[in-house]
C-alpha positions as CSV (number, residue, x, y, z in Angstrom):
1,M,31.9,186.7,-2.0
2,S,30.8,183.4,-0.6
3,G,31.4,182.6,3.0
4,V,30.7,184.4,6.3
5,T,30.1,188.1,5.7
6,G,31.9,189.3,8.8
7,E,35.0,187.2,8.1
8,N,35.0,188.4,4.5
9,L,34.9,192.0,5.6
10,L,37.8,191.5,8.0
11,A,39.8,189.7,5.3
12,L,39.2,192.6,2.9
13,L,40.4,195.1,5.4
14,E,43.5,193.0,6.3
15,R,44.4,192.9,2.6
16,R,44.5,196.7,2.2
17,L,48.0,197.8,1.1
18,D,48.3,200.3,4.0
19,N,47.5,197.5,6.5
20,V,50.0,195.2,4.8
21,V,52.7,197.8,5.0
22,Y,52.0,198.1,8.7
23,R,51.9,194.4,9.3
24,L,55.2,193.9,7.4
25,G,56.8,196.4,9.8
26,Y,57.5,199.2,7.4
27,A,55.5,201.6,9.6
28,T,54.8,202.0,13.3
29,S,51.1,202.6,12.8
30,R,48.4,202.2,10.2
31,A,48.2,206.0,9.8
32,Q,52.0,206.2,9.1
33,A,51.6,203.2,6.7
34,R,48.8,205.1,4.9
35,Q,51.1,208.1,4.5
36,L,54.0,206.0,3.2
37,V,51.7,204.6,0.5
38,N,50.2,208.0,-0.3
39,H,53.7,209.5,-0.8
40,G,54.8,206.8,-3.1
41,H,57.3,205.0,-1.0
42,I,55.9,201.5,-1.6
43,S,55.9,199.2,-4.7
44,V,53.7,196.2,-5.4
45,N,55.3,193.7,-7.9
46,G,57.8,196.4,-8.9
47,R,55.2,199.1,-9.7
48,K,54.6,202.1,-7.5
49,V,51.2,202.0,-5.8
50,D,50.0,205.2,-4.1
51,I,46.5,204.0,-3.2
52,P,46.2,202.9,0.4
53,S,43.0,200.8,-0.3
54,F,44.8,198.7,-3.0
55,Q,43.9,195.1,-2.4
56,V,46.9,192.7,-2.3
57,K,46.6,189.1,-3.4
58,I,48.6,185.9,-2.9
59,G,52.0,186.2,-4.5
60,D,52.2,190.0,-4.5
61,E,55.6,191.3,-3.5
62,I,55.6,194.5,-1.4
63,T,58.8,196.6,-1.4
64,V,60.0,199.8,0.0
65,H,61.5,202.0,-2.8
66,E,65.3,201.9,-2.8
67,G,65.6,205.7,-2.0
68,S,63.2,205.4,0.9
69,R,65.0,202.5,2.7
70,T,67.3,205.0,4.3
71,N,64.4,206.9,5.8
72,I,65.0,206.9,9.6
73,H,61.2,206.4,10.3
74,I,61.0,203.3,8.0
75,Q,64.3,201.9,9.4
76,S,63.3,202.2,13.0
77,A,59.8,200.8,12.4
78,F,61.3,197.8,10.6
79,Q,63.8,197.1,13.4
80,T,61.1,197.3,16.1
81,A,58.5,195.2,14.1
82,S,59.9,191.9,15.2
83,G,58.8,192.6,18.7
84,R,55.3,193.2,17.4
85,G,55.3,190.0,15.3
86,R,54.2,189.4,11.8
87,P,51.1,187.4,10.7
88,G,51.6,184.0,9.1
89,W,50.0,185.1,5.8
90,L,52.9,187.5,5.2
91,E,56.6,186.9,5.0
92,I,59.8,189.0,4.7
93,T,61.7,187.6,1.8
94,S,64.6,190.0,1.9
95,P,65.2,192.1,5.0
96,E,68.1,194.0,3.3
97,D,65.8,195.1,0.5
98,M,62.7,195.5,2.7
99,R,60.9,193.1,0.6
100,G,57.9,191.1,1.7
101,R,55.4,188.8,0.1
102,V,51.7,187.7,0.6
103,V,51.9,183.9,0.9
104,A,48.3,183.2,1.9
105,L,44.9,185.0,2.4
106,P,44.3,186.2,6.0
107,R,42.0,184.0,8.1
108,R,40.0,185.0,11.1
109,E,42.6,183.5,13.4
110,D,45.3,185.7,11.9
111,I,43.5,188.8,13.1
112,G,44.6,189.3,16.7
113,Q,42.0,192.0,17.5
114,N,39.1,191.3,19.7
115,I,36.4,192.3,17.2
116,N,32.8,191.2,17.0
117,E,32.4,191.5,13.3
118,Q,28.8,190.3,13.4
119,L,27.9,193.6,15.2
120,I,29.5,195.6,12.4
121,V,27.6,193.6,9.7
122,E,24.3,194.1,11.6
123,L,24.9,197.9,11.8
124,Y,25.5,198.3,8.1
125,S,22.8,195.9,7.0
126,K,20.0,198.3,8.3
């Protein structure tokens, strides 16, 4: 990939399906999001995806399966997610159907964590 290595690394990590599920508010933690994906509760563009490291792209639609929408853990996570906020590169297109979409690629500014990605790149480049 062209560009700054550290920023590219963070963008790739942000675009993982388990992270997107967390960021959309379908889970209260990334670990819970990973489990939701592993157990087949999530679809991308209408197809079940059970690989947490699946990379989403612009235009992808992420949905909670219809039978899973009544899950109390998913419902409570979705209701409390508005207090946590959602990044600008994701949008909820249908709250009733728990449907969200990737509208842009994540930028460095969209990642609210205080991370010095250059240190990570230096560690792994040895």
